[in-house]
Residue, then its C-alpha position, 0 to 999 in steps of 0.5 A: x025676816x027672810x032675806x034675799x036668796x043667794x042666786x039673786x045675789x049671785x046675778x046682782x054681782x054677775x051684772x055688776x062685774x060685767x059693767x066693771x069689765x064692760x064700761x063702755x056698752x053702758x056709757x054711749x047714750x040712749x039704751x039699744x042693743x048691744x051684741x053679746x061679747x064674751x070676755x077674754x080667758x084672762x077676763x073670764x077667770x078674773x071674774x069668775x075669781x072675783x065671784x068666788x071671793x064674793x060667795x067665799x066670803x058670804x060663806x065667812x058671813x054665815x059660818x060666824x053667825x052660826x058659831x054666835x048662835x051655837x057656840x061653836x063653828x059647824x062640822x059641814x057647810x051643809x049645816x048652814x041650810x036652810x037657816x043661814x044660807x037658804x040658796x045653796x048654789x052660793x057653794x058652787x064655784x062658777x069656774x067649776x061651773x064651767x069647767x067641770x074641775x073640782x079639787x077637794x081633796x078628800x074634803x067632801x061635804x056629806x050632803x051638799x056638792x061644794x066648790x070649796x073646802x071647809x078646813x074646819x069640818x068633822x072629818x077625822x085628822x088621823x089620816x094625816x101621817x103627824x097625826x097617827x098618835x091616838x089623838x082622835x083629832x077631827x079637822x076642826x079641832x087639828x085647826x083649832x090647835x094651828x090657831x092657837x101656833x099660827x093665830x087667826x091667819x089660819x084659813x077656813x076656807x079655801x078654793x083651790x081651782x084658782x093659781x094661787x089659791x084663794x082663801x078666807x082666814x079665821x078672822x075673815x080676811x080674804x088673801x091668796x097663798x100656794x098651796x101649802x099656806x103655812x110657809x107662804x110669804x102673804x101667810x107670814x105678812x098677815x101673822x106680823x100685822x095680827x100678831x103670833x099668840x103666846x105659847x099656850x099651856x103644855x107646849x114644849x120649849x127649848x131653852x137656847x142659851x148663846x155664848x160667845x166663843x172667845x170668852x164663853x159670856x152670855x150674849x144679850x140682843x142676838x136675834x135668832x131665826x127658827x125655821x123648819x118647825x115641824x111637830x105632829x100638828x104640821x109644819x109651823x111658822x118661822x120665828x124670830x126671837x131675841x136672847x135676854x140679858x142671860x143670853x137666852x130665849x125659850x123656843x116653843x116647839x110646837x103642839x104635840x110631838x117635835x119632829x124638827x127644827x133648824x135654828x140659825x143666828x141672824x147677827x152681823x157681829x156674830x155667826x155660827x153654823x145653823x143648829x138642826x134637830x131631827x126626830x130621826x136622830x134621837x126621839x126626844x128633843x134636848x131641853x137646853x142648847x148652848x150656841x157658841x158664836x164667834x166674830x162674823x167676818x168675810x170670806x172672799x177672793x178670786x175665781x179666774x177661767x183656765x185661760x186667765x179671764x175672771x169668771x163674772x156674774x157667778x153665785x157663791x154658795x158658802x156652806x159650813x162644814x161639820x163631819x161625824x165620828x165616822x168622817x161623813x160630811x154634812x153641810x150647812x148653808x151660811x150665805x152667798x154672793x155673785x162675782x164681779x166683773x173682775x171675778x172677785x167675790x166676797x161673803x159676809x156673815x162666816x164664822x171667825x176661826x172655822x177649819x173648813x168650809x165648802x164652796x159651790x160655784x154656779x155659772x150663768x151657763x148652767x154648770x158648776x164647780x165644787x171646792x172644799x177649802x181647809x188647810x190641807x194642801x196636799x189635794x187639789x180639790x182644796x183651797x187654803x182656808x187662811x187665804x180665803x179669810x183674808x180674801x187673797x185666794x185666787x182659784x183657777x176653776x175647772x169648768x170654764 
């Protein structure tokens, strides 16, 4: 049965949207000529965004009908013509038609001019640095791997002509994100709604055991935040995992070669410095690690200007310090807070018993100060760490 053309759908949608944007013109009694009114720029872009949404959903519907008939998604949007879309004008965004601007970032269709990036296309994915290890993946096969990692939130269509970027997910949900969708808050929200798939066979996992640094007993029910996960597949979504009765959780490291991860403890009762691994340091990640956590406490004190005035509304960033064999300092962000009207501040979630901390103080005027916190009273750059743990440290800052 022949369906209405895409251009008819487009025109009909345009008429409806114009009515929605200018309802007064259609509620003034008997019909009479109305002067043509062009929408303001903001209204015009909103109208174009709505039309792009309608067209992208129409293309998604055609993709799914093709997949149902053929058992696989097409390699190109042009494969949908004419059996699934009879008028290719649906592939052209009204924003591109008006401005002449195209943003496809190399994802061109070999037959048709299109405005939307079809993420599951037949183009080789080996142009990506992470996928140059003889995988011979197409964009389609790479994106199918991403669905196994992220779930159905993976975009199948994207339109970079708008900010934020327009997306249609693999399961047909329209949503908007920044350019990098993998770590966008909306992506994370949808992943929580749809559910995260269980890691498939062949996915490397890191066994993490959390122990008390006080008595070395395993700790059940400790939340671990796994961020900055990167594999040769791509940047991967953050995870929140809970240790079992043996204090263990198994962290999936993604498809293929792991490249990076960072693990932090999310607990009111326990704390430790974040643990980070990078492929640049060792070729292979460890199979098991132990996190020894300490009771979480607060540090604090007062910051005063040189003339005795309290330093208020300054941001206090507390970093843990790790020194390597050469004495080189590596800092790990732990937590932050803000000074009160009397210059007092307190930062929770600090591991008990640390020997050194670094504090960066950011003032409202854009200046900053930096302090090393330890037990070396011989240096003017040091704050005594025992006073900091006791919240009695009163520090005269340099820049105020």
